[in-house]
C-alpha positions as CSV (number, residue, x, y, z in Angstrom):
1,M,97.4,89.8,89.2
2,L,94.2,89.8,91.1
3,K,93.5,86.6,93.2
4,R,90.8,85.3,95.6
5,L,91.9,84.8,99.1
6,S,90.5,81.5,99.1
7,D,92.9,80.6,96.2
8,F,96.2,81.7,98.0
9,T,98.9,79.3,98.9
10,I,100.7,79.3,102.1
11,G,103.2,82.1,102.4
12,E,101.6,84.0,99.6
13,T,101.1,87.7,100.4
14,G,98.8,90.3,98.9
15,L,97.1,93.8,99.2
16,I,93.3,93.9,99.4
17,K,91.7,95.5,96.3
18,M,88.1,94.6,96.7
19,V,85.6,93.1,99.3
20,K,82.8,91.6,97.4
21,G,79.4,90.0,98.9
22,E,76.4,91.9,100.6
23,G,74.9,92.6,103.8
24,R,76.0,90.5,106.7
25,I,79.0,88.9,105.0
26,R,80.5,92.1,103.9
27,R,79.7,93.9,107.3
28,R,81.4,90.9,109.2
29,L,84.4,91.1,107.0
30,F,84.9,94.8,107.5
31,D,84.5,94.5,111.2
32,M,87.4,92.0,111.4
33,G,89.7,94.4,109.5
34,V,89.5,93.1,106.1
35,T,89.2,96.3,104.1
36,P,90.8,97.5,100.9
37,G,94.3,98.5,101.4
38,A,95.2,96.0,104.1
39,E,98.2,93.6,103.5
40,V,97.3,89.9,104.1
41,V,99.5,86.9,104.5
42,L,98.4,83.4,104.3
43,I,99.7,81.5,107.2
44,K,98.0,78.2,107.0
45,K,95.2,76.2,105.9
46,A,93.2,73.2,107.5
47,P,93.7,69.9,106.0
48,L,90.8,70.1,104.0
49,G,91.4,73.8,103.0
50,D,89.0,75.3,105.3
51,P,89.2,77.3,107.6
52,L,92.3,79.5,106.4
53,E,94.5,81.5,108.9
54,V,95.9,84.9,107.9
55,K,97.9,87.7,109.2
56,I,96.3,91.0,108.6
57,R,96.8,94.4,110.3
58,G,99.4,92.8,113.1
59,Y,96.8,90.0,114.2
60,D,96.1,86.5,113.1
61,L,92.8,86.0,112.0
62,T,90.8,82.7,111.0
63,L,88.3,82.8,108.1
64,R,86.2,80.2,106.6
65,K,86.6,79.4,102.9
66,D,83.1,80.6,102.1
67,E,84.1,84.2,103.5
68,A,87.5,84.2,101.9
69,I,86.2,83.9,98.4
70,F,84.8,87.6,98.6
71,V,88.2,88.9,99.3
72,E,90.1,89.9,96.1
73,L,93.9,90.9,96.4
74,E,96.8,92.0,94.4
75,V,99.4,89.3,94.8
76,N,102.7,90.2,96.0
77,S,106.0,88.0,95.8
78,K,105.8,84.9,98.0
79,E,108.7,86.2,100.3
80,S,107.6,86.8,103.8
81,K,108.3,90.1,105.4
């Protein structure tokens, strides 16, 4: 099942399938390591849902919700590794 990173719940994991968006936003995501094939775990969300903290490629990354909306993932089980 494909799901946007902005819609993930805490502890949910997934494999990036597609990074949408154009220009600056897409380049910024790619520069931060948000690329197809990377596994992502949602660590936490701020109280109002923005920003999000994820673990990707062995490091913690904070993304704004308006950036995370462009990342589509294949959802894995909610079990953490």
